[in-house]
C-alpha positions in Angstrom: 36.0 159.8 85.8 39.7 159.6 86.8 41.6 156.5 85.7 44.8 155.1 87.2 47.3 152.4 86.5 48.1 149.8 89.3 51.6 148.5 89.4 51.6 144.7 89.4 54.5 144.6 91.9 52.4 146.6 94.4 49.5 144.1 94.1 52.0 141.2 94.7 53.4 142.9 97.9 49.9 143.5 99.2 49.0 139.8 98.7 52.1 138.7 100.6 51.3 141.1 103.4 47.8 139.7 103.7 49.1 136.1 103.8 51.6 136.9 106.5 49.0 138.8 108.6 46.7 135.9 108.4 49.4 133.5 109.5 50.4 135.7 112.5 46.7 135.9 113.5 46.4 132.1 113.5 49.5 131.7 115.7 48.5 134.3 118.2 44.9 132.9 118.5 46.4 129.5 119.5 49.3 130.7 121.6 48.1 128.9 124.7 48.4 125.5 123.2 51.5 123.3 123.2 53.6 123.8 120.1 52.8 121.2 117.4 56.0 121.4 115.4 59.2 120.4 117.3 61.7 122.0 114.8 62.1 125.4 116.5 63.2 124.0 119.9 65.4 121.2 121.3 66.2 119.6 124.6 70.0 119.5 124.0 71.7 122.8 124.9 74.6 122.3 122.4 72.1 122.6 119.5 71.8 126.4 120.2 68.0 126.2 120.8 67.9 124.1 124.0 65.7 124.8 127.1 67.6 127.9 128.2 67.1 129.5 124.8 63.4 128.7 124.4 62.3 132.1 125.5 64.4 133.8 122.8 63.2 131.7 119.9 59.7 133.2 119.4 58.1 136.3 120.9 55.1 134.2 122.0 57.5 132.0 124.0 58.8 134.7 126.4 57.4 133.0 129.4 59.8 130.1 128.8 62.6 132.5 129.7 61.1 135.0 132.1 58.1 133.3 133.6 57.7 133.2 137.4 55.5 130.0 137.5 57.3 127.6 135.3 57.2 123.8 135.3 58.4 121.2 136.1 59.6 121.6 139.7 61.2 119.4 142.3 58.6 118.4 144.9 60.6 118.7 148.1 59.0 117.4 151.3 60.1 120.3 153.3 58.4 122.8 151.0 54.9 121.2 150.9 51.9 122.1 152.9 50.1 119.0 154.0 46.3 119.2 153.7 44.2 116.4 155.3 40.5 115.4 155.2 39.9 116.5 151.6 37.6 115.2 148.9 39.2 112.6 146.6 40.4 113.6 143.1 37.2 113.2 141.0 37.4 112.0 137.5 34.7 110.8 135.1 36.3 109.4 132.0 34.5 107.5 129.3 35.4 105.7 126.0 35.7 108.0 123.0 37.2 108.3 119.6 41.0 108.6 119.9 43.9 109.5 117.7 47.7 109.2 118.0 50.1 111.8 116.7 53.9 111.9 116.5 54.6 115.6 117.4 58.3 114.9 116.8 59.2 115.9 120.4 56.7 113.4 121.9 53.9 110.9 121.2 50.4 112.3 121.9 47.0 110.5 122.2 44.1 112.8 121.9 40.3 112.3 122.3 37.6 113.8 120.2 34.1 114.5 121.4 33.2 113.8 125.0 35.8 111.7 126.8 34.9 112.8 130.2 36.4 115.2 132.7 38.1 115.8 136.0 36.6 117.9 138.8 38.8 120.3 140.8 37.1 122.1 143.6 33.8 122.0 141.7 35.2 123.1 138.3 35.1 120.7 135.4 38.0 120.3 133.1 37.4 118.2 129.9 39.9 115.6 128.8 41.9 116.5 125.7 45.0 114.5 125.4 47.9 112.7 127.0 51.6 112.5 126.1 54.8 111.1 127.6 58.2 112.4 128.7 61.2 110.2 129.4 62.8 110.5 131.9 60.2 112.1 134.2 60.0 115.9 134.3 58.9 116.4 137.9 61.2 115.1 140.5 60.6 114.0 144.1 63.3 115.3 146.5 65.7 115.3 143.6 64.8 111.8 142.4 63.8 111.4 138.7 61.8 108.5 137.4 61.9 106.6 134.1 58.7 108.1 132.5 56.0 110.7 133.1 52.6 110.9 131.6 50.9 114.3 131.3 47.1 114.2 131.0 45.8 117.6 129.7 42.4 119.0 130.4 40.7 122.4 129.7 37.7 124.2 131.1 35.5 125.1 128.1 34.4 128.4 129.6 37.7 129.9 131.0 40.1 127.9 128.7 42.2 127.3 131.8 44.4 124.2 131.7 44.5 121.4 134.3 47.2 118.7 133.9 47.7 115.5 135.8 51.2 114.0 136.0 51.8 110.3 136.7 55.4 109.0 137.1 56.6 105.5 136.3 59.5 103.2 137.2 60.5 100.1 135.3 58.4 97.0 136.0 55.2 95.6 134.7 53.8 97.0 131.4 51.4 99.9 131.5 47.9 99.1 130.3 47.4 102.1 128.1 50.7 101.8 126.4 50.0 98.1 125.9 46.8 99.1 124.1 48.7 101.6 121.9 51.9 99.5 121.4 51.5 98.7 117.7 50.4 102.2 116.8 53.3 104.2 118.4 56.0 103.5 115.8 53.6 104.1 112.9 52.4 107.4 114.3 52.9 110.4 112.0 52.5 114.2 112.3 48.9 113.9 111.1 46.4 112.3 113.4 46.0 108.6 113.0 42.7 107.2 114.2 42.8 104.5 116.9 39.1 103.8 117.2 37.4 103.9 120.6 39.9 104.1 123.5 38.9 104.1 127.1 40.9 106.7 129.0 40.0 104.7 132.1 43.0 102.6 131.1 45.1 105.3 132.7 45.6 104.0 136.2 45.6 106.6 138.9 45.6 104.3 142.0 46.4 107.0 144.5 44.4 109.3 146.7 47.6 111.2 147.7 48.7 114.0 145.4 50.7 117.2 145.1 49.1 120.4 143.6 50.6 123.7 142.5 50.2 126.3 139.9 52.7 126.1 137.1 53.0 126.1 133.3 53.1 124.0 130.2 56.5 122.2 130.1 57.0 122.9 126.3 56.8 126.1 124.4 54.9 128.5 124.7 55.3 127.6 128.4 51.9 129.1 129.2 51.4 129.8 132.9 48.4 129.4 135.1 48.2 125.6 134.7 46.8 123.7 137.7 49.1 120.7 138.2 48.1 117.6 140.1 51.0 115.2 140.5 50.0 111.7 141.8 52.1 110.4 144.7 51.9 106.8 143.7 54.7 105.6 141.3 53.3 103.2 138.7 55.2 100.8 136.5 56.1 100.6 132.8 58.1 98.1 130.9 61.6 98.9 129.5 60.3 97.9 126.1 57.4 100.4 126.2 59.7 103.3 127.1 62.1 102.2 124.4 59.3 102.3 121.8 58.4 105.8 122.9 62.0 107.0 122.7 62.6 105.4 119.3 59.4 106.8 117.8 60.2 110.5 118.3 62.7 112.4 116.1 66.4 112.2 116.7 67.4 114.5 119.5 64.1 114.1 121.4 64.7 110.6 122.9 65.2 112.4 126.2 62.4 115.0 126.2 62.4 116.2 129.9 62.7 119.9 130.5 65.1 120.8 133.3 63.7 121.5 136.7 62.6 125.2 137.1 63.3 127.4 140.1 60.3 127.4 142.5 59.5 129.0 145.8 55.8 128.9 145.2 53.3 127.1 147.4 52.9 123.3 146.9 50.1 121.4 148.6 50.2 117.7 149.4 46.7 116.3 149.8 46.2 113.2 151.8 42.9 111.5 152.9 41.6 111.0 156.4 43.8 109.1 158.8 41.8 105.9 158.2 42.5 106.2 154.5 46.1 107.4 154.7 47.6 104.1 153.6 46.0 104.5 150.2 
């Protein structure tokens, strides 16, 4: 039998290679999800890794720089196609175990288990999480609001993403943020349990909405996201917005991605004439 001597340095290099390969596999397997660590990117251009540089930071983020269906966009009246006599936006949310996480670049509330779903053209998208951007990311004829909530859903079969955007102006407090008020500043990178939270606290209050195909608004800027932006502008208190801004890491107080170029179709759905005032 032939014997041989193995160099310890070779074994060490092989182990390092295996570890790195495992890490890369985990990243690529999850490349459609929003990035959980804010450190690689920023919203301020003078940091060198602002929004115009996102596509160069990581090979998995190329869509941030060269994607054709990027979000957010400006919802210009002259661009939209008005669609009447449609079915209302269907949602079926229910109370479930919730968690709050400070992702550095935003505050996220996620639901575990069955927290319900939205129905888009007969396809169900299960509720996953909600997070906030201040000021708003989407604009209406160039006007930007004080806050925007993104509610993220996925279809369990196709893994496609459907997001709902709700914009806010200063006024009365928002019910969901009132429920979470004392948990926001204490939120950490790891999930903090909140107990049972009813996502029905998220007020839609509108049967008019815009819809278009876009992307995640943070790296990896995955495209193919079905966006539904509610027409109705809701209210949030200045104190609630201040809490959200102070909770995130320095440099992320303003966490709105700039408007992206868009010549794609945007539909504006309104109900029957008898319901048009809603």
